[in-house]
C-alpha positions in Angstrom: 0.0 0.0 0.0 2.7 2.6 0.8 4.5 1.8 -2.5 1.2 2.1 -4.5 0.5 5.5 -2.8 4.0 6.7 -3.6 3.6 5.8 -7.2 0.2 7.4 -7.2 1.8 10.7 -6.0 4.4 10.3 -8.8 1.7 9.7 -11.4 -0.3 12.7 -10.3 2.6 15.1 -10.1 4.3 13.7 -13.2 1.1 14.1 -15.2 0.5 17.8 -14.2 4.2 18.8 -13.8 5.8 17.3 -16.8 3.4 15.6 -19.3 0.8 18.5 -19.2 3.4 21.0 -20.3 5.0 18.8 -23.0 1.5 18.0 -24.3 0.6 21.7 -24.7 3.9 22.5 -26.4 3.4 19.5 -28.7 0.0 20.6 -29.8 -0.1 24.4 -30.2 1.0 26.2 -27.1 4.6 27.3 -27.1 4.4 29.2 -23.9 3.2 26.2 -21.9 5.8 26.9 -19.2 4.6 30.4 -18.7 3.0 31.9 -15.6 -0.4 30.6 -16.5 0.8 27.0 -16.6 0.6 26.6 -12.8 3.2 25.7 -10.2 5.2 23.6 -12.5 8.5 23.8 -10.6 6.9 22.7 -7.4 5.2 19.8 -9.1 8.4 18.7 -10.7 10.2 18.8 -7.4 7.3 16.8 -5.8 7.5 14.3 -8.7 11.3 13.8 -8.1 10.7 13.2 -4.4 7.8 10.9 -4.8 9.4 8.8 -7.6 12.5 8.4 -5.4 10.4 7.2 -2.5 8.4 4.9 -4.7 11.5 3.4 -6.3 13.1 2.8 -2.9 10.0 1.0 -1.6 9.9 -1.0 -4.8 13.5 -2.2 -4.3 12.6 -3.0 -0.7 9.8 -5.2 -1.9 12.2 -7.0 -4.3 14.7 -7.5 -1.5 12.1 -8.9 0.8 11.1 -11.6 -1.7 13.8 -13.9 -0.4 16.8 -15.8 -1.9 14.9 -17.6 -4.7 14.7 -16.8 -8.4 11.0 -17.6 -8.5 10.3 -15.3 -5.6 12.5 -12.6 -7.0 10.5 -12.8 -10.2 7.3 -12.6 -8.2 8.7 -9.7 -6.2 9.6 -7.9 -9.4 6.1 -8.4 -10.8 4.5 -7.2 -7.5 6.7 -4.1 -7.7 5.6 -3.5 -11.3 2.0 -4.0 -10.2 2.3 -1.3 -7.5 3.9 1.1 -10.1 1.2 0.5 -12.7 -1.7 0.7 -10.3 -0.3 3.8 -8.6 0.3 5.6 -11.8 -3.2 4.7 -13.0 -4.7 6.1 -9.8 -2.6 9.2 -9.7 -3.0 10.1 -13.3 -6.7 9.3 -13.2 -7.2 11.8 -10.3 -5.2 14.4 -12.4 -7.5 14.1 -15.4 -9.7 17.2 -14.5 -6.6 19.3 -13.9 -4.9 19.0 -17.3 -4.7 22.3 -19.0 -6.9 22.5 -22.2 -5.1 23.6 -25.4 -5.9 26.9 -26.9 -7.2 25.3 -30.1 -8.5 21.8 -30.8 -8.0 20.1 -34.1 -5.7 22.7 -35.6 -2.4 24.4 -34.6 -2.4 28.1 -33.8 -1.7 30.2 -37.0 1.8 31.7 -37.3 1.6 35.4 -38.1 -1.1 35.7 -40.8 -0.8 32.1 -42.0 -3.4 29.4 -41.5 -2.9 26.9 -38.7 -2.1 23.3 -39.8 -4.6 20.6 -38.9 -3.6 18.1 -36.3 -2.0 14.8 -37.3 -3.0 11.4 -36.0 -0.1 11.7 -33.5 -1.4 15.0 -32.3 -4.8 13.5 -31.6 -3.1 10.7 -29.6 -1.3 13.4 -27.6 -4.5 15.3 -27.1 -6.2 12.3 -25.4 -3.1 11.6 -23.3 -4.9 12.5 -20.0 -7.1 9.5 -20.6 -4.6 7.2 -22.3 -2.0 7.3 -19.5 -4.4 6.1 -16.7 -6.1 3.7 -19.1 -2.8 2.0 -20.3 -1.5 1.9 -16.7 -4.7 0.3 -15.6 -4.5 -2.3 -18.4 -0.9 -3.1 -17.5 -2.0 -3.5 -13.8 -4.8 -5.8 -14.8 -2.4 -8.0 -16.8 0.0 -8.1 -13.9 -2.7 -9.1 -11.5 -3.5 -12.1 -13.7 0.2 -13.0 -14.1 0.8 -12.7 -10.4 -2.3 -14.8 -9.6 -1.0 -17.6 -11.8 2.5 -17.3 -10.4 1.1 -17.3 -6.8 -0.8 -20.5 -7.5 2.2 -22.2 -9.1 4.5 -21.1 -6.3 2.0 -22.3 -3.7 1.9 -25.7 -5.3 5.7 -25.9 -5.5 5.9 -24.8 -1.8 3.4 -27.5 -0.8 5.4 -30.2 -2.6 8.6 -29.0 -1.0 7.0 -28.9 2.5 5.5 -32.3 1.9 9.0 -33.7 1.0 10.5 -32.0 4.1 7.8 -33.6 6.4 7.1 -37.0 4.8 10.0 -37.7 2.3 12.7 -40.2 2.9 15.9 -38.4 4.0 19.3 -39.7 3.0 22.7 -38.2 2.5 23.8 -37.7 -1.0 27.2 -37.0 -2.6 27.8 -34.2 -5.1 29.5 -35.6 -8.2 29.5 -32.5 -10.4 29.0 -28.7 -9.8 28.4 -25.9 -12.3 28.3 -22.3 -11.2 25.5 -20.5 -13.1 27.1 -17.0 -12.8 23.8 -16.0 -11.1 23.7 -14.4 -7.6 20.4 -14.2 -5.7 20.6 -11.6 -3.0 24.3 -12.3 -2.6 24.0 -16.1 -2.6 25.5 -18.1 -5.5 23.3 -20.4 -7.6 24.7 -23.8 -8.7 23.6 -26.7 -10.9 24.6 -29.9 -9.0 24.7 -33.5 -9.9 23.9 -35.6 -6.8 24.2 -39.4 -6.3 22.3 -41.0 -3.5 21.1 -44.4 -2.4 17.3 -45.0 -2.5 15.2 -48.1 -1.8 15.4 -49.2 -5.4 19.2 -48.7 -5.6 21.6 -45.9 -6.5 20.0 -42.9 -8.1 21.3 -39.6 -9.6 19.5 -36.3 -9.8 20.4 -32.9 -11.4 19.0 -29.9 -9.7 19.8 -26.3 -8.7 20.9 -25.0 -5.3 21.2 -21.5 -3.9 23.5 -21.6 -0.9 25.4 -19.1 1.3 28.9 -18.5 0.0 30.6 -20.5 2.8 28.2 -23.5 2.1 28.9 -23.6 -1.6 28.8 -27.3 -2.8 31.9 -28.9 -4.2 32.6 -32.3 -5.8 32.5 -35.0 -3.1 30.7 -32.8 -0.5 27.7 -34.2 1.3 24.1 -32.9 0.8 20.8 -33.6 2.4 18.4 -35.4 0.0 14.7 -36.0 0.5 12.7 -38.0 -2.0 9.3 -39.6 -2.4 9.5 -43.3 -3.1 6.2 -43.1 -4.9 7.3 -40.3 -7.2 10.8 -40.5 -8.7 10.6 -36.9 -9.9 10.1 -35.5 -6.4 13.5 -34.9 -5.0 14.7 -32.1 -2.8 18.4 -31.3 -2.4 19.6 -29.0 0.4 23.0 -28.2 2.0 23.9 -30.6 4.8 24.2 -28.6 8.1 27.2 -30.9 9.0 29.1 -29.4 6.1 28.7 -25.8 7.4 31.9 -24.2 8.7 29.9 -22.8 11.6 28.9 -26.2 13.0 
């Protein structure tokens, strides 16, 4: 909610402090930054402050997502949703305050000449007060659908992981091969590991990814904790073995 409100403030002040002036200058009003354009300087300053606060809160949401690529992706989408929703709300509230152009459909004449009619682009710019909140709201709606699907998928994955932690068979596995993916998740390295372990049906191997603290990075021959479901060969969870931690 604070992030959405901050983006709403940025959307409102950005619409009236920046976009309104550029829109008028683009259509037919060269002196849009004049005295009759309103407190533009104050709005621009307020926009700078609000977008700084909104961006900082957005990064905080991303950081709070946790050391997981899936959760980082969800956190990024959630931050994008707050931005789109906030801009839609702020620019929507600003619609009645946009400055009307001096002429609609035709540019102001220069000296004694005739004013040129607006192009298709000019008409798009003219309806900008409505297009900005409409497009932002559409983006927010799409992100809500994407987030809902991602939430359901992540919830199912979390349920499977928790079920393995509670009811899965636990054994100690051995790392046979490690590949660093050159990806760091909140300061923790991500690896692709090949693990060999002994199950009820004999020796098995699995290839999976691990995100571990730097001092618990897997190496060839190191031990890891493996949990598996005897009824589902695809359900395997590999985690660092606490006994391998240098703090134990």
